C-alpha positions in Angstrom: 0.0 0.0 0.0 1.3 3.4 -1.0 2.5 5.6 1.9 2.0 9.3 1.4 3.2 12.4 3.3 2.5 16.1 2.8 5.3 18.5 3.8 4.1 22.1 4.6 6.4 25.0 3.6 9.6 23.0 3.1 11.9 25.9 3.0 14.5 25.0 5.7 16.2 21.6 5.5 13.2 19.5 4.2 15.4 18.0 1.5 17.0 15.9 4.2 13.6 14.7 5.5 12.1 14.1 2.1 15.2 12.3 0.9 15.0 10.0 3.9 11.3 9.4 3.5 11.6 8.6 -0.2 14.3 6.0 0.7 11.7 4.3 2.9 9.2 4.2 0.0 7.1 7.2 0.9 5.5 9.4 -1.8 6.1 13.0 -0.7 4.0 16.0 -1.6 4.7 19.7 -0.8 2.5 22.7 -0.1 4.2 26.1 -0.3 2.3 29.3 0.6 3.5 31.3 -2.4 1.6 34.4 -1.2 3.9 34.5 1.8 7.1 33.7 -0.3 6.3 36.7 -2.4 6.5 38.9 0.7 10.1 37.8 1.5 13.0 40.1 0.8 15.2 39.1 -2.2 16.6 35.6 -1.7 20.1 34.4 -2.9 20.2 32.2 -5.9 21.7 29.5 -3.7 18.7 29.8 -1.3 16.2 29.6 -4.2 17.8 26.5 -5.5 17.6 24.6 -2.2 14.0 23.5 -2.9 14.3 20.3 -4.9 11.0 19.9 -6.8 12.2 16.5 -8.2 11.8 15.0 -4.7 8.0 15.5 -4.7 5.2 13.7 -6.4 3.1 16.8 -6.4 3.5 20.5 -5.3 0.6 22.8 -4.3 1.0 26.6 -3.9 -1.7 27.2 -1.3 -3.6 25.3 1.4 -6.8 25.6 -0.7 -5.1 23.8 -3.6 -4.4 20.7 -1.5 -7.0 18.0 -2.4 -9.3 16.6 0.3 -8.7 13.2 1.9 -11.1 11.4 -0.4 -9.2 12.5 -3.5 -5.6 12.3 -2.1 -5.3 10.6 1.3 -2.1 11.2 3.3 -0.7 9.1 6.2 0.8 12.1 7.9 1.3 15.9 7.4 4.6 17.2 8.6 5.9 20.8 9.0 8.8 21.4 6.6 10.1 24.3 8.7 9.1 26.7 11.4 7.1 28.4 8.7 5.0 25.3 8.2 4.0 24.5 11.8 0.6 26.2 11.9 -0.3 25.0 8.4 0.6 21.4 9.2 -1.7 21.5 12.3 -4.6 23.0 10.3 -4.3 20.6 7.4 -3.9 17.6 9.7 -7.2 18.5 11.4 -8.9 19.0 8.0 -7.8 15.6 6.8 -8.7 13.9 10.0 -5.1 12.9 10.7 -3.1 12.7 13.9 -1.7 16.2 14.7 -1.3 18.8 17.4 -4.5 20.9 18.1 -4.6 24.0 15.8 -6.7 25.7 18.4 -3.5 26.0 20.5 -1.0 26.7 17.8 0.0 29.8 19.6 1.6 27.7 22.3 4.1 26.5 19.7 4.6 29.8 18.0 4.2 32.7 20.4 6.9 33.1 23.1 4.5 34.8 25.6 1.9 32.0 25.3 4.6 29.3 25.6 5.9 30.7 28.9 2.4 31.3 30.3 1.5 27.7 29.6 4.7 26.5 31.4 3.9 28.6 34.4 0.3 27.3 34.5 1.6 23.8 34.5 3.8 24.5 37.5 7.1 24.4 35.4 9.9 26.8 35.3 9.2 29.7 32.9 10.7 33.0 32.0 8.5 36.0 32.9 7.4 37.4 29.6 5.7 40.7 28.8 3.9 40.9 25.4 3.9 44.4 23.7 1.4 44.9 21.0 2.9 48.1 19.5 5.4 50.9 19.9 3.1 53.0 22.1 2.6 50.0 24.5 6.3 49.5 24.6 7.1 53.1 25.3 4.4 53.2 28.0 6.0 50.3 29.8 9.5 51.8 29.6 9.3 54.0 32.8 8.3 51.1 35.0 10.4 48.3 33.6 13.2 47.5 36.1 14.4 44.0 35.1 17.8 44.8 33.6 19.6 43.3 31.7 16.7 42.1 29.5 16.0 40.6 26.1 13.6 42.2 23.6 12.5 40.1 20.5 9.7 39.5 18.1 6.8 37.3 19.5 7.2 34.6 16.8 10.8 34.9 15.6 13.4 32.2 15.3 17.1 31.9 14.7 17.9 35.0 16.8 16.2 37.3 14.3 15.4 40.6 15.8 16.8 39.7 19.3 18.2 42.7 21.2 20.1 42.6 24.5 19.5 45.7 26.6 21.5 46.6 29.7 19.6 49.7 30.7 16.7 52.0 29.9 18.5 53.9 27.2 19.3 50.7 25.3 15.8 49.4 25.7 14.3 52.6 24.4 16.6 52.4 21.4 15.5 48.8 20.8 11.9 49.8 20.9 12.4 52.7 18.4 14.5 50.6 16.1 12.3 47.5 16.1 10.6 46.3 12.8 7.1 46.8 14.1 4.6 45.3 11.6 7.4 43.9 9.5 7.4 40.4 7.9 9.8 38.0 9.5 11.8 35.0 8.2 9.2 32.7 9.8 6.5 34.3 7.6 4.7 36.1 10.4 4.0 39.7 11.0 5.9 41.4 13.8 2.8 42.9 15.2 3.9 42.0 18.7 7.2 41.8 20.5 8.1 40.3 23.9 10.3 41.5 26.7 12.0 39.2 29.2 14.5 39.5 31.9 17.9 38.1 30.8 18.4 34.6 32.3 22.0 33.3 32.7 23.0 29.8 32.1 24.5 27.4 29.5 22.3 26.9 26.4 21.1 23.5 25.2 18.7 22.1 22.7 16.7 18.9 23.2 15.2 17.3 20.1 12.4 14.8 20.6 9.7 12.9 18.7 6.2 12.7 20.2 3.7 9.9 19.6 0.4 9.8 21.4 1.8 12.0 24.2 4.9 9.9 24.8 8.3 11.4 24.1 11.5 9.7 22.8 14.7 11.7 22.9 16.5 12.2 19.6 19.5 14.3 20.7 20.8 16.7 23.4 23.2 19.4 22.2 25.1 22.1 23.8 24.9 25.4 22.0 28.1 27.6 22.3 26.9 31.2 21.8 29.1 33.9 20.4 29.1 35.8 23.7 30.9 32.8 25.3 33.7 33.2 22.8 34.1 37.0 23.0 32.3 37.6 19.7 30.2 40.6 20.8 28.6 41.6 17.5 25.9 38.9 17.7 26.0 37.6 21.3 22.9 35.3 21.1 23.9 33.6 17.8 25.2 30.1 18.3 28.7 29.4 16.9 29.1 25.7 17.7 26.9 22.8 18.5 28.2 19.9 20.5 26.4 16.6 20.1 26.0 15.0 23.6 24.8 11.7 25.0 21.2 12.1 26.1 21.8 9.6 28.9 24.6 11.6 30.4 23.9 12.0 34.1 24.3 15.8 34.2 21.7 16.1 31.4 18.9 14.0 32.8 17.2 16.8 34.7 17.3 18.9 31.5 15.7 16.0 29.5 13.0 15.4 32.1 12.1 19.0 32.1 11.9 19.2 28.3 9.5 16.2 28.2 7.3 17.8 30.8 7.4 21.2 28.9 6.4 19.5 25.6 3.3 18.1 27.3 2.4 21.4 28.8 2.7 23.0 25.3 0.3 20.5 23.7 2.8 18.8 21.5 1.5 15.3 21.4 2.8 14.2 18.0 5.7 14.8 15.6 9.1 16.4 15.9 10.0 18.8 18.8 13.0 21.2 18.8 13.3 22.8 22.3 16.0 25.4 23.3 16.7 25.6 27.0 18.9 27.2 29.6 20.5 25.4 32.5 19.9 28.4 34.8 21.1 28.8 38.4 17.6 27.8 39.4 17.5 24.8 37.1 16.4 24.0 33.5 14.1 26.5 31.9 12.9 26.7 28.3 13.8 29.5 26.0 11.4 28.6 23.1 10.1 25.5 21.3 9.4 24.6 17.7 7.1 21.8 16.7 9.4 20.8 13.8 12.8 19.3 13.0 16.1 20.8 14.0 17.1 23.1 11.2 20.1 23.3 8.9 22.5 20.4 8.3 22.1 19.1 11.8 19.7 16.1 11.1 22.3 14.7 8.7 24.9 14.7 11.4 22.4 13.2 13.8 22.0 10.3 11.3 25.7 9.8 11.5 26.1 10.1 15.3 23.0 8.8 17.0 21.2 5.4 17.0 18.3 5.6 16.5 18.4 9.0 14.8 15.9 11.8 14.5 14.7 11.1 10.9 14.3 7.4 11.6 12.3 8.1 14.8 10.0 10.5 13.0 9.4 8.0 10.2 8.7 5.1 12.6 6.2 7.2 14.6 4.5 8.6 11.5 3.7 5.5 9.4 2.1 2.2 10.3 4.6 -0.6 10.5 7.5 1.8 11.2 8.7 -0.3 14.0 9.4 0.2 17.7 10.8 3.6 18.6 13.3 4.2 21.4 15.4 7.1 22.6 18.7 7.8 21.0 22.2 7.0 22.2 25.4 8.7 21.0 27.5 6.3 18.9 30.0 8.9 17.4 31.2 12.3 18.4 30.0 15.3 16.4 30.3 19.1 16.3 28.7 21.7 14.0 30.2 25.1 13.3 28.2 28.0 12.1 30.2 30.7 10.3 30.0 34.1 11.8 31.0 36.6 9.1 32.4 39.8 10.8 32.1 41.9 7.6 30.3 41.5 4.2 32.2 40.4 1.2 32.3 38.0 -1.8 32.6 34.3 -1.2 35.8 33.3 -3.0 36.4 29.8 -1.7 35.6 26.3 -2.9 34.6 23.5 -0.5 37.0 21.1 -2.3 39.5 22.6 0.1 37.7 20.7 2.9 37.8 17.3 1.3 41.2 16.3 3.0 39.7 16.9 6.5 39.1 13.4 7.8 36.2 14.3 10.1 34.4 16.5 7.6 30.8 15.2 7.0 29.3 18.0 4.9 28.2 21.6 4.8 25.2 23.8 4.0 25.9 27.1 2.3 23.6 30.0 1.5 26.0 31.6 -1.0 27.6 30.5 -4.2 31.2 31.2 -5.2 31.3 34.8 -6.4 28.1 35.8 -4.6 28.0 38.4 -1.9 27.5 37.5 1.7 26.3 39.7 4.7 27.7 40.4 8.1 26.2 37.8 10.4 23.6 39.2 12.8 21.5 36.1 13.3 21.3 32.5 12.1 19.5 33.5 8.9 22.5 35.7 7.9 25.1 33.0 8.7 26.4 32.0 5.3 27.5 28.5 6.1 27.5 25.7 8.6 29.6 22.5 8.5 29.4 19.2 10.3 32.3 17.2 11.7 32.5 13.7 13.3 35.4 11.5 14.4 36.1 9.2 17.3 39.6 10.6 17.6 39.3 13.9 19.5 42.6 15.2 18.2 41.5 14.7 14.6 38.1 16.3 15.3 39.6 19.5 16.9 42.4 19.8 14.3 39.9 19.6 11.4 37.6 22.1 13.1 40.5 24.5 13.5 41.4 24.1 9.9 37.8 24.9 8.9 37.8 28.0 11.0 41.0 29.2 9.4 39.5 28.6 6.0 36.3 30.6 6.8 38.4 33.5 8.1 39.9 33.8 4.6 36.8 33.1 2.4 33.9 34.4 4.5 35.5 36.9 6.9 34.8 34.4 9.6 35.4 35.4 13.2 38.9 34.5 14.4 38.9 32.7 17.7 41.5 33.5 20.4 43.6 30.8 22.0 41.5 31.4 25.2 38.3 30.7 23.2 39.8 27.5 21.8 40.8 26.3 25.2 37.3 27.1 26.6 35.8 25.1 23.8 38.0 22.0 24.4 37.4 22.2 28.2 33.7 22.6 27.9 33.4 19.7 25.4 35.5 17.3 27.6 33.3 18.1 30.6 30.5 15.9 29.0 32.7 12.9 28.2 
């Protein structure tokens, strides 16, 4: 019997997911809301070319164009990006399929709703003030006292629009400079922003897959942010991702909290991508996405975890997919996101990376000869690369070689010896 899957707005790394599903014999279809694509700023030719139409049996350009279940029945409808979460939930309900309740999509998209739900469930949450316009923000300014603080769009992702404010002057500047009413990279209007006190702590991400309210762990990763490495131009952007063993003793409280938080946010099926802080008071969520981990990361998961995220999602989505258990780390892995300190023209070729023994692959948003931007968030990072090797010396030597290469061809941030030592020490603390 034919297995069919509909992917909603596959504009992030859906090629990885669809390629895997096709290898399991699944016919994949896509729906892309072209009215929203048309509102996006100009995209690079590389970004435009990332959507591989040949992977799909059919492509629809609006939700209305998707045939009903009598004409084209699907086994599952999956979000192809953060941009596709709400649409996947709505279409799943329309087709009578298992999915998260679209009546509560805000719990998976709006940062204030997320934290309110956590608090109502008795879980740790970050106090979050929602601001529905510039006038509301300026009215709050005289009585806001929680400094330092973080100001960001209600439904953003990837660090887009996030501003760190140390005092009232900086906060007022952030209010006045915000893109109120603008259209974000997650295809949502910035009608509202949120304000939160800054919470200290190491940053992690827990990826899980939910099935009927039960949660299997796919990965636990440590995000190394730029501010931890002395890169002050984009402090909240992650520079490195360390793949960790989910069963590590020091991570168990974090994983347990993540599973409880997923339940409180009404995520009962599908992929979960949850960013958290290990704060002085214990684990607390930053935000969640009811979708796959973005960029090249699922490919490295496939190499380093058993079972892996894509396999777990397949097994929970299709009848006969098999038993699903939580992942264990079988190989070490690190991802590097390029932080370009200045704009320029990409003049390198990835063939130079081929001799690196631990190099698994990369994802680039620019072609050779194309201009790249200064990195301000993950959306403006021009490249990320994945590395894996059981020999720690090889892993770190190759990572250093990649960083030197990016300094030359992408104006990548140069790490100090102190930063390199911090990275090695932090990594070894988990093994």
